[in-house]
N, C-alpha and C positions, 0 to 999 in steps of 0.2 A: 672101624667101616670094613667089608672085604667086599669082593666084587667076584660073581663067578664064570669058570672060562664057557665059553660055550659057542658055538656052531650058528653066523647069522644066515636065516634062508628066508625070511619073508620079504617081501617087494612091498613098496608102496604102504606102508603102515600108515595108519593116522597118526596123530602127536603125538609122541609118547610122555609114559610117568615121565622120564629123564627128564625132558625136557620143562614140563612143566614145574618139577621140586625142583631142578636147580635154579629157572627161575626164579622161582621163588625166591630162594635162597637167597640170591645175588640182588634183588629187589629189596627184603628186607633189612640184608646184613646183618640179620640175629645168628645165634646159634643153631646149626640145622640137622634134622633127626633126619635117621635115613626110615622114615615110614613113608609107604608110597603116599602118593597126592594122587588122587583120581580126577583128572584134565575135565576141565568145563570140553561144552562141546563149543566147537568154534566153524567157523567158515573154511575151512580147507576145500571142501568139495566144489563153492563157488568160487575161491581162489586157488588156485593149485600154488603158491608159492607165498602161501599163510603160514606154514612153518616153516619154510626157510630165512621168512620173515624175522619169526619170533624167535629165532636158532640165532640170528646174526645179531641178538642184544645179549647172548651169552657168549660167544665165541669168537672173534676173529680171525682174520686170516691176512698178514701182509708178505709181500715177495719183494726180497731184494735179485740182484743181479748184475756181475760184469759190464760194462758202457757195451760190449759188442753183444750181447744177447738182451733182443725186445719182446719185454714181459710179453704184448699180445699181439706176439707171431703165431699163426695158428697149432702149431705145433707144441708151446709152449704154453699159451693156453688150456691144450689139452691137460701136460703135466700138471698146471694148475688146478683147473677142473679136479681132476682125479684124486691129487692129495689131498684138496679141501674137503671134498664129501667123505675122503677114507677117514681122516680123525674125526667129522661128523660122526659119521656111522659108530667107528670107535665110542663116540662119546655117550650117544643117545643112541645106541640098536635102532634109528630107525629111517629105513632108505628113502622118507620123507624128506628127510633134513640132509637130502644129496642131491645133488645139480643132475640137471634133466639128460637122461641118456647113462645117467652112472650105471644103473643098475642094469645094463645091455653090455659093457664091460668090464663089469669088476670082475676080479678073481674070488673064487669062495675059498675062503681063508678062515684060521679059526681066530676067534677078533676076543678080548680081554674090556669087556665092559667098563671105562675109565670117564667118569665126568668129570667136566673141570671147566671151568669160565679162564677168560682174560682175551689172549691174544698170540696168536701164534706165528713167530719168525721165521717166513721159509725161505734160508738163503742157496741160491742158486750158486754152486762151485765153478760148474762147466757146462756146457751145452756143445756137444760135439755134432758132427756129422759122419756117419759111417756107413757100413752095410749090414744086413742083417738075412740070411738065408737070400743072400743076392737079391737082396731090395733094398735101397736108400734107407735110412733110419735115423733118427737122432736120441742121445743118449743124455742124459739130464742128471746132475749129480748134484744134491739137495743137502744141505746142513741145517737143522731144522733147532730153533730156538726156543725153549719152553719156559725160560725164564721171567716171562709174562704169563704165568699161567698158576691156577690153582684147583686143586679138590676141594668137596666140603668133606667134613667130621661131623660127626656129631655137636664138639664145642670148639667149630673152628672150620679153618682152613689149612692147607698146606700147600707148597709145592714137592713135588714128588721127582721131577727129573729137569735133566740142561740143556744137553744137546741129544739129537740123533739124527743119524746117515739114510739117507734114503737116495735110492736111483730107479731109475724108468725108461725105456726104450720105445719111443713111437713109432710109429710105420703110418702112411696111407695104405686103404686097403685094395685089393689086387680088384675087388670088383667094381669101384664107385671114386667120386673125384670128392674134397669135403664142399658139403652143401651150405653155407653159412649166407644166414638174412641177414640188410642190409642192417649195417651197426652206429650208433651214435656215440662216437667215442669223445663229447662233448658233458656227456651224462654219463654219469657213473652209479653204476648199483654195487651188494655188497655181495651180487650172487648173479650168475646170466639164469636169461629166462628162456633160452635158446637151448638144442642137444651139442654144446660144445665136441663131441666125440662122435659126431657122423660123419662117416666114411674113414677113421683111425682107428687104430689098435696100439694098446697100449699095454706093456707088462711091467709088472716091478723086475729089477737084475739085480746083481753083486758085482762090481764093478772090482776086477780083480786087482786092479795097481792100490787099493784101499790103503797096503802097506808099504808103499814105494814113495809116500812125499804126496806132490804137487798131484790131484787138488786137493786132497783130505784134509793133507796138514795145515790149509788154509781154516779147517773145522777144528783142529784141536786144541790152536797156539795164536790163530791171527785172524780171529775173526772181529771183525770191527765195531767197537762198541760192547763188548760182550765183558762178562766178570769172570774172567776163570777161576778167582778163588774165592767164589760163591760156594757155600756148600752144597751138596751136592740134593738133601732136600731142608725144607726150613718151614717150620711154621712160618704163617704172615696173618699181619692183624685184621685185615677184611681180603674181601673177591679182589683179585685186580682188575684195574679199567681194562672195559673195552674200548680195545682202541679203533682210529677208522679204517675201513679196511684198504689195502692199497695194494695193489693200481684200483683194482674195484674192476667190475665189469662194465664193457660198454652197453648201453640200452641198445635191446633190439628194435627195428624199427618196424610196428606193423602197417601188411599192406593196405592199402585204401580200397574198403569196399566199393 
């Protein structure tokens, strides 16, 4: 199966054929075909998170970080939301599978449609405070583990990569302060229902230290629990388990009417 290179330009599209077809493959766990499956009508217009809810059964995101990095800190939530959304978009080509506000901050770039299922583990190697263009900024450097993911083939499943690097720079915008609704951290969801990006700007970046040891050497040789002897690609007998999201997203508390 091949996937054509394309430029994503549509915003807030309906549930995609990609999600519907891959969901069917995962549920059936039988040989998948590349023939498109027309999606059935859903209640996406009534429930703005219907697509995200369905997609959370196809792919989950787990995050780890050093002890001094709070995964629920506002700037880290921005990074998490952007990375989750970007990988969801690459898998589905559907902005409805991204988190609220992502389409307002996303950088337009060429994407290679890459359907897959399972769990992506994002390992934050470092989050450091710095300055950029004279303003405070946070740089976050991530080692992404794809070992528990697989892509559908006509006759089964294949894992096609192991690790990847990703770096982001996050700053508050000049004209506003972040506005976050009251949040219930005791109740977690697979996705945020509020605009995590409100009051922030985020951009992908290249860390010039990438060949100079820490923190990047932890990705290529010292990631806890990672099997560095595993082949880069491998056929797998069944779609990987979609593990629970971690840490997930606190529930936004709706104001009483």
